[in-house]
C-alpha positions as CSV (number, residue, x, y, z in Angstrom):
1,M,-82.0,213.7,-51.4
2,P,-84.9,211.9,-49.5
3,L,-87.1,209.6,-51.2
4,E,-90.7,210.2,-50.8
5,D,-93.0,206.8,-50.3
6,N,-94.6,206.0,-53.2
7,A,-95.9,202.9,-52.4
8,G,-99.5,202.8,-52.5
9,A,-99.3,205.6,-55.8
10,G,-99.1,202.5,-58.4
11,Q,-102.1,200.6,-56.8
12,P,-105.9,201.0,-57.7
13,Q,-107.3,202.6,-54.6
14,R,-110.1,200.7,-52.7
15,A,-113.5,201.3,-53.6
16,N,-115.8,203.3,-51.1
17,A,-117.7,200.4,-49.1
18,A,-121.0,201.3,-50.5
19,T,-122.1,203.1,-53.4
20,P,-124.9,205.2,-52.7
21,I,-128.3,204.2,-54.5
22,S,-129.5,207.4,-56.4
23,E,-133.0,208.6,-55.5
24,D,-134.5,207.1,-58.9
25,E,-133.4,203.7,-58.2
26,I,-134.8,201.0,-56.2
27,S,-133.5,197.9,-54.4
28,L,-135.0,194.6,-54.7
29,R,-135.3,194.9,-51.1
30,D,-137.7,198.5,-51.7
31,L,-139.0,196.6,-54.2
32,W,-140.4,193.7,-52.0
33,E,-141.3,196.0,-49.7
34,I,-143.5,197.9,-51.5
35,I,-145.0,195.1,-53.1
36,A,-145.8,193.3,-49.4
37,K,-147.1,196.4,-48.1
38,R,-149.7,196.4,-50.9
39,K,-150.3,193.2,-51.5
40,W,-154.2,193.1,-51.6
41,L,-153.8,195.6,-54.4
42,V,-151.7,193.3,-56.6
43,F,-153.7,190.2,-55.2
44,L,-157.1,192.0,-56.3
45,S,-155.5,193.1,-59.3
46,M,-155.0,189.4,-60.1
47,V,-158.7,188.3,-59.2
48,V,-160.0,190.9,-61.4
49,C,-158.0,189.5,-64.4
50,L,-159.1,186.0,-63.9
51,G,-162.4,186.6,-63.3
52,L,-162.5,188.7,-66.7
53,A,-160.8,186.0,-68.2
54,A,-163.4,183.4,-66.9
55,V,-166.4,185.5,-67.6
56,Y,-164.5,185.6,-71.5
57,V,-164.2,181.7,-71.7
58,S,-167.6,181.2,-70.5
59,L,-169.3,183.4,-72.7
60,A,-166.9,182.5,-76.1
61,T,-168.2,179.7,-78.4
62,T,-166.6,176.6,-77.7
63,I,-164.9,175.3,-81.4
64,Y,-164.4,171.6,-82.5
65,E,-162.5,170.3,-85.3
66,S,-162.6,167.1,-87.3
67,K,-159.5,166.3,-89.8
68,A,-159.8,164.0,-92.8
69,V,-157.3,163.2,-95.7
70,V,-157.8,162.9,-99.1
71,Q,-155.6,161.3,-101.9
72,I,-156.0,162.7,-105.2
73,G,-156.6,160.2,-108.0
74,K,-154.1,159.5,-110.7
75,V,-154.4,158.3,-114.9
76,A,-151.2,157.1,-115.7
77,G,-149.4,158.1,-112.8
78,Q,-150.6,161.7,-113.4
79,P,-152.7,163.2,-110.7
80,V,-156.0,164.3,-112.0
81,D,-156.2,167.2,-110.3
82,N,-153.0,169.5,-108.9
83,G,-152.8,169.2,-105.3
84,L,-152.5,173.3,-104.3
85,Q,-155.2,174.3,-106.6
86,L,-158.1,171.9,-105.5
87,A,-156.8,173.3,-102.0
88,N,-157.5,176.7,-102.9
89,R,-160.6,176.4,-104.8
90,L,-161.8,174.1,-101.8
91,M,-161.6,177.2,-100.0
92,N,-163.1,179.6,-102.0
93,Q,-165.9,177.5,-102.5
94,Y,-166.5,177.2,-98.8
95,T,-165.5,180.4,-97.3
96,P,-167.7,183.4,-98.0
97,V,-165.6,186.8,-99.7
98,N,-166.7,188.6,-96.9
99,T,-164.0,188.3,-94.3
100,V,-166.4,189.1,-91.0
101,Q,-169.1,186.6,-92.1
102,A,-165.8,183.9,-92.8
103,K,-165.1,184.5,-89.2
104,K,-168.7,184.0,-88.1
105,Q,-168.9,181.0,-90.4
106,M,-169.8,178.0,-88.1
107,P,-169.6,175.4,-89.2
108,K,-167.1,175.7,-91.6
109,L,-164.0,174.5,-93.8
110,Y,-161.3,175.7,-91.5
111,A,-157.9,174.6,-93.7
112,V,-156.9,172.1,-96.9
113,T,-153.0,171.3,-96.8
114,P,-151.4,169.7,-99.1
115,D,-149.0,167.1,-97.9
116,K,-145.3,168.6,-98.4
117,A,-143.7,165.0,-99.9
118,D,-146.8,164.2,-101.7
119,G,-148.8,167.4,-103.2
120,S,-151.6,164.5,-104.5
121,I,-152.2,164.2,-100.5
122,L,-154.6,166.7,-98.9
123,T,-155.4,167.1,-95.2
124,L,-158.6,168.7,-94.6
125,E,-159.7,170.2,-91.6
126,A,-163.1,171.8,-90.3
127,Q,-164.8,173.3,-87.2
128,G,-168.0,173.4,-85.7
129,R,-169.8,174.0,-82.4
130,S,-169.9,170.4,-81.5
131,P,-167.5,167.2,-82.3
132,Q,-170.7,165.7,-84.8
133,E,-171.3,168.7,-86.3
134,A,-167.3,169.7,-87.5
135,Q,-167.3,165.8,-88.1
136,Q,-170.7,165.3,-90.2
137,Y,-169.9,169.0,-92.2
138,L,-166.4,167.6,-93.2
139,Q,-168.0,164.4,-94.3
140,G,-170.1,166.6,-96.6
141,V,-167.6,168.4,-98.0
142,I,-165.6,164.9,-98.9
143,Q,-168.3,163.1,-100.6
144,R,-169.4,166.2,-102.8
145,L,-165.2,166.2,-103.8
146,L,-165.4,162.6,-104.3
147,A,-168.1,163.1,-106.7
148,E,-166.6,166.1,-108.8
149,D,-163.4,164.1,-109.0
150,Q,-165.0,161.1,-109.7
151,Q,-166.5,162.6,-113.0
152,R,-163.3,164.3,-114.2
153,Y,-161.5,160.5,-113.1
154,Q,-164.0,158.7,-115.8
155,Q,-164.1,161.3,-118.4
156,I,-159.8,160.8,-118.6
157,V,-160.3,157.3,-118.2
158,G,-162.9,156.7,-120.8
159,T,-160.7,159.0,-123.4
160,R,-157.8,156.7,-122.7
161,Q,-160.1,153.4,-123.1
162,A,-161.2,154.5,-126.3
163,Q,-158.0,155.2,-127.6
164,L,-156.7,151.5,-126.6
165,T,-159.8,150.3,-127.9
166,Q,-159.1,152.0,-131.5
167,L,-156.0,150.4,-131.3
168,Q,-156.4,146.8,-130.5
169,A,-158.9,147.0,-133.3
170,L,-156.4,148.4,-135.6
171,Y,-154.2,145.7,-134.5
172,Q,-156.4,142.9,-134.9
173,G,-157.7,144.4,-138.5
174,M,-153.6,144.5,-139.8
175,R,-153.0,141.3,-138.2
176,T,-156.1,139.4,-140.2
177,S,-155.0,141.3,-143.0
178,L,-151.0,140.2,-142.7
179,D,-151.9,136.9,-142.3
180,T,-154.2,136.6,-145.1
181,K,-151.9,138.0,-147.5
182,S,-149.1,135.7,-145.8
183,G,-151.5,132.6,-147.1
184,K,-151.7,134.2,-150.2
185,G,-147.6,134.4,-150.4
186,Q,-147.2,130.7,-150.2
187,V,-148.2,130.2,-153.7
188,D,-146.2,132.7,-154.9
189,S,-143.1,133.1,-152.7
190,T,-140.8,135.0,-155.1
191,S,-142.7,138.3,-155.2
192,A,-140.6,140.5,-153.7
193,L,-143.0,143.2,-153.4
194,L,-144.9,141.2,-151.5
195,L,-142.2,140.3,-148.5
196,L,-141.5,144.1,-148.4
197,E,-145.1,144.5,-147.9
198,Q,-145.2,141.9,-145.0
199,S,-142.2,143.1,-143.7
200,R,-143.7,146.8,-143.3
201,R,-147.1,145.8,-141.5
202,S,-145.0,143.4,-139.0
203,D,-142.8,146.6,-138.1
204,A,-146.1,148.2,-137.9
205,L,-147.8,145.9,-135.9
206,T,-144.6,145.6,-133.5
207,N,-145.1,149.2,-132.9
208,I,-148.7,148.9,-132.5
209,Q,-148.5,146.2,-130.0
210,A,-146.0,148.2,-128.1
211,A,-148.3,151.1,-127.8
212,I,-151.1,148.8,-126.5
213,A,-149.0,147.3,-123.9
214,K,-147.7,151.0,-122.5
215,M,-151.4,151.8,-122.9
216,E,-152.3,148.9,-120.7
217,N,-150.0,149.4,-118.3
218,A,-151.3,153.0,-118.1
219,L,-154.5,151.8,-117.2
220,A,-153.0,149.2,-114.8
221,P,-154.7,149.8,-111.0
222,N,-151.1,150.9,-109.7
223,N,-150.8,153.8,-112.4
224,T,-154.4,154.6,-112.4
225,S,-157.1,155.0,-109.3
226,P,-159.5,157.5,-108.5
227,T,-159.9,159.9,-105.5
228,V,-160.1,158.1,-102.4
229,Q,-160.6,159.2,-98.8
230,T,-157.8,157.6,-96.4
231,L,-159.0,158.9,-93.6
232,S,-162.4,159.5,-92.1
233,P,-163.5,162.5,-91.0
234,R,-162.8,162.0,-87.3
235,Y,-164.5,162.6,-84.0
236,D,-162.5,164.4,-81.8
237,P,-164.5,165.6,-78.2
238,I,-161.3,167.9,-77.2
239,P,-162.0,171.3,-78.3
240,V,-159.4,173.4,-80.0
241,A,-160.5,177.0,-78.9
242,P,-161.0,178.7,-76.3
243,K,-157.7,177.9,-75.0
244,R,-159.3,178.1,-71.1
245,G,-156.0,177.0,-69.5
246,L,-153.3,179.3,-71.6
247,I,-156.3,182.0,-71.1
248,L,-156.5,181.7,-67.3
249,V,-152.8,181.4,-66.9
250,L,-151.8,184.6,-69.3
251,A,-154.8,186.5,-67.2
252,G,-153.3,185.5,-63.9
253,L,-149.7,186.4,-64.8
254,G,-151.0,189.7,-66.5
255,G,-152.9,190.5,-63.0
256,L,-149.8,190.0,-61.4
257,M,-147.9,192.6,-63.2
258,L,-150.7,195.2,-63.5
259,G,-150.9,194.6,-59.7
260,V,-147.0,195.1,-59.2
261,F,-147.1,198.2,-61.8
262,L,-150.1,199.7,-59.9
263,A,-148.0,199.4,-56.6
264,L,-145.1,200.9,-57.5
265,L,-147.1,203.9,-59.8
266,L,-148.7,204.8,-56.3
267,N,-145.6,204.4,-54.2
268,A,-143.9,206.7,-56.6
269,L,-147.2,209.2,-56.5
270,R,-147.0,209.1,-52.4
271,K,-143.7,210.2,-52.4
272,Q,-143.9,213.1,-55.0
273,S,-146.6,214.3,-53.1
274,A,-144.2,213.9,-49.7
């Protein structure tokens, strides 16, 4: 029985030398030719977009920024105010309720941010039409903040100092009374009631003395200090807005993309009409 030649039956057939391109598809070479033919359209699109961006940049209000850092005061190791609550109060105080007016307001308090590691440290940012305006406006905000916190600080410290004075007076009075009775006790040292009373008064004096030491330590400078400005409002001559370089770069890229799109669109319309 003759054997058939199946040598090539189990091998994949070789692909065609070239795959035909669909009419809806376009090669990179054709794309480049289309762009090259309509390069003036692409160039004109870029020029128009860059011109519009330049007009916007020239007409837009130049905004400058000033920053400062404030350390909230503390009494007995505890801040006199909550950092997050104080930040919200300041923003509500200096920002108009109307959002449209808030955007147009200048100069303005732009942001108050508590430090992530230490909430008692606040970074304040103000914006103005000039570096001097932003700096002076922020300085005014901080001065009012320091004055308000100073009043709160003095009230809290005054209350604690009054308590300390009362304890010191009580201690001195009890100490004098105990010394007087101790002197009388030397005449009749066998009085058990007198000894018991002296023991109780000594324990009370020890407790009061410990409370006085604790309050004095709480009012020490390392535990009690007013709100201070740790970084003065800085003068920054570099504007934060508008970002001229970024806007022009984006406008150039946008113009290039628009020009390519228009070139392809005109080419498609020409083919369709043909």
